[in-house]
C-alpha positions, 0 to 999 in steps of 0.5 A: 409182299416182302422186299427182296431188292437187296438180293442178287437178281437170281436169288431175288427171282427165286424168292419172289416166285416162291412167295407168289405161288405156282398157280398165279405164276403159271397163269401169267406165264402161260398167256404171254409165253403161249402167244409169243410162241404161237406167233413163232417168236423167241424171247429174243425176237420179241425183244428185238421187234418191240425194243423191250429188254429180253430179260424183262420179257422173260420176267414178265412171262414168269409174272415177276414184273409187270409191263407198262401199258406202252410195252403191252401196246408194242407187244400186242402190235408185234404179236398181231402182225406175227399172227397175220403173217402166219395166217397169210402163209397158211392160206397161201399154202392151202391155195397152192395145194388146192390148185 
């Protein structure tokens, strides 16, 4: 991989995306982004809940940066909690409509 560190952030991101190829980026992006969206979280909401910078989350969804193990643990915890809360809301709605 070429070194784009001397370029401005936006230009560096574009160069990295171009070099990596669309397929690889789409695969990485879709996983984190889809899980976040399934949990009803915005990038801002996930950033606030995990303490991870929103820009880093955005870049991770694009496959430009790799999250640390600690960051992945925090994201996992927040996403699992969001999924649990969503499931509870669905069950509560179904239970109240069945009554």
